[in-house]
C-alpha positions in Angstrom: -5.8 -15.2 16.2 -8.6 -16.5 14.0 -7.8 -19.4 11.4 -7.7 -17.5 8.4 -5.2 -15.4 9.6 -3.2 -18.2 11.0 -3.4 -20.1 7.9 -2.2 -16.7 6.1 0.6 -16.2 8.6 2.0 -19.8 7.9 1.8 -19.6 3.9 4.4 -16.0 4.5 6.6 -18.3 6.9 6.3 -21.2 4.1 7.6 -18.8 1.6 10.2 -17.3 3.5 11.3 -20.2 4.6 11.4 -22.3 1.7 12.2 -19.5 -0.8 9.1 -20.1 -3.2 5.6 -20.6 -3.4 3.8 -23.7 -2.7 3.4 -26.0 -5.6 -0.2 -26.4 -4.7 -2.9 -26.5 -1.7 -1.9 -30.0 -0.8 1.8 -29.1 -0.3 1.0 -26.4 2.0 -1.5 -28.3 4.0 0.7 -30.8 4.4 3.7 -28.8 5.5 1.5 -26.9 8.1 -0.4 -29.8 9.3 -4.0 -28.6 8.0 -6.7 -30.6 6.6 -7.5 -29.6 3.0 -11.2 -29.1 3.9 -10.2 -26.5 6.5 -8.0 -24.6 4.2 -10.7 -24.3 1.6 -13.2 -23.5 4.5 -11.4 -19.8 3.9 -9.7 -19.8 1.0 -10.4 -21.2 -2.6 -6.8 -21.1 -3.7 -3.1 -19.9 -3.2 -3.9 -16.8 -5.1 -6.4 -16.1 -2.7 -4.1 -16.4 0.4 -1.7 -13.9 -1.4 -4.4 -11.8 -1.6 -5.3 -11.8 1.7 -2.2 -11.2 3.2 -2.1 -7.7 1.2 -5.5 -7.1 2.4 -4.3 -7.6 6.1 -2.1 -4.0 6.4 -4.9 -2.0 4.4 -7.6 -3.2 6.7 -5.5 -2.4 9.5 -4.8 0.9 8.3 -8.1 1.8 7.8 -9.1 0.7 11.1 -6.7 2.7 12.5 -7.5 5.9 10.8 -11.3 5.7 11.4 -10.9 4.8 15.2 -8.7 8.2 15.2 -11.0 10.6 16.9 -8.7 13.4 15.2 -8.8 12.3 11.8 -12.1 13.6 10.3 -10.5 16.8 11.3 -7.8 16.7 9.0 -7.6 18.4 5.6 -8.0 16.0 2.8 -3.8 16.3 2.3 -3.2 15.4 5.9 -5.6 12.7 5.5 -3.7 11.6 2.3 -0.4 11.8 4.6 -2.0 9.6 7.4 -3.1 6.8 5.0 0.2 6.8 3.5 2.2 7.1 7.0 -0.3 4.4 8.7 0.0 2.0 5.9 3.8 2.2 5.7 3.8 1.5 9.5 1.5 -1.5 8.9 3.9 -3.0 6.3 6.6 -3.2 9.0 4.7 -6.2 10.4 5.1 -7.8 7.1 8.2 -6.5 5.7 10.2 -9.5 5.3 7.4 -11.2 3.3 6.9 -7.8 1.1 10.6 -7.8 0.0 11.1 -11.4 -0.6 7.2 -11.5 -2.8 7.4 -8.0 -4.5 10.8 -6.4 -4.1 10.8 -6.8 -8.2 7.9 -4.4 -8.7 9.1 -1.4 -10.7 6.0 -0.6 -12.8 2.2 0.1 -12.6 1.3 -3.0 -14.3 3.0 -5.4 -11.6 0.4 -3.9 -9.2 -2.4 -6.3 -10.0 -3.2 -10.1 -9.6 -2.2 -10.1 -5.9 -2.4 -6.7 -5.3 -6.6 -6.5 -6.3 -8.0 -6.3 -3.0 -5.4 -4.1 -1.7 -6.2 -1.2 -4.4 -9.8 -1.9 -4.3 -10.1 -0.5 -0.9 -6.7 2.0 -1.2 -8.5 3.6 -4.6 -12.0 3.9 -2.6 -10.1 5.4 0.2 -8.1 8.2 -1.9 -11.4 8.5 -3.9 -13.3 9.8 -0.8 -10.4 12.1 0.4 -10.1 13.6 -3.7 -13.8 14.1 -3.4 -13.3 16.1 0.0 -10.5 18.1 -1.5 -12.3 19.2 -4.4 -15.1 20.2 -2.1 -12.7 21.6 -0.1 -10.7 23.3 -2.8 -7.6 22.1 -1.7 -7.5 20.7 -5.5 -9.1 22.4 -8.9 -11.6 20.0 -10.4 -10.5 19.8 -13.9 -12.6 18.8 -16.9 -12.0 15.2 -17.7 -8.7 14.5 -15.9 -10.2 15.4 -12.7 -11.9 11.7 -12.9 -8.2 10.0 -12.5 -6.9 12.1 -9.8 -7.2 9.5 -7.1 -6.1 6.6 -9.6 -2.9 8.7 -9.9 -1.9 8.0 -6.7 -1.3 4.7 -7.2 1.7 6.0 -9.0 2.6 7.9 -5.6 2.3 4.5 -3.8 4.6 2.5 -6.2 7.1 5.4 -6.0 7.3 5.3 -2.0 7.1 1.3 -2.3 10.2 1.2 -3.9 11.8 3.7 -1.6 10.6 1.7 1.1 11.6 -1.6 -0.2 15.4 -0.3 -0.7 15.3 2.1 2.3 18.2 1.2 4.5 17.8 4.5 6.4 17.7 4.7 10.2 14.1 4.6 11.1 13.3 4.7 7.8 13.5 8.4 7.7 14.0 8.3 3.8 10.6 6.2 3.5 9.1 9.1 5.7 10.7 12.0 3.7 9.3 10.1 0.5 5.6 10.0 1.6 5.8 13.6 3.0 7.5 15.0 -0.3 5.4 12.9 -2.9 1.8 13.4 -1.4 2.4 17.1 -1.0 3.5 17.6 -4.3 0.8 15.5 -5.9 -1.9 17.6 -3.9 0.1 21.1 -5.5 0.2 19.5 -8.7 -3.7 18.9 -8.4 -4.1 22.6 -7.1 -2.7 25.7 -7.9 1.1 26.4 -7.7 3.2 23.0 -7.8 6.7 24.6 -9.2 8.4 24.7 -5.3 7.2 21.2 -4.7 8.2 19.9 -8.1 11.7 21.6 -7.8 12.0 19.9 -4.1 10.7 16.2 -5.4 13.0 16.4 -8.2 16.2 17.3 -5.8 14.7 14.2 -3.5 14.1 11.9 -6.4 17.4 12.2 -7.7 19.0 11.4 -4.2 16.9 7.9 -4.1 17.0 6.6 -7.2 14.9 3.9 -6.6 12.8 3.8 -10.2 
């Protein structure tokens, strides 16, 4: 494990064990037996560590997708599904920390600060997927609002994240269903005939009641 990842891992462990953030870089370094100079060789603040901890799952997700020889042959809808399914698989490696730190996230405005670098990469990948969807006519390219299609998936992410945080189903089947239904609904809503998916998603959302 590279030193930067090791520091981030120990930071997450500190939060989980202490039930709070370190008061300072000094306290963290003292706790994990690290020279401050070494810390600052990798991070400029504790906030940078928190941002990096959220970068890890999205970085690994994108790497896995790009290394999958079948990924490029997927439709845009399938690529979006693959992105969400793979991302939440990666989140399982960080579930205790994410629940401890972000279980109160209930609004898009809360997905800022620590989430900044995460969404820079997430939005860029969704923008690429949506551009492909427009070219393939999987979605309708509409004046004005068409420029915001990719960013709307931040709302999809928030909904699924809330389901995942509260999911107690066997093998997280509720989260899997939430991904499938919400992503498919988003593509149908941006396409031609969303009614059936809207009704199906509405029934599912009423059962989960996470927002």
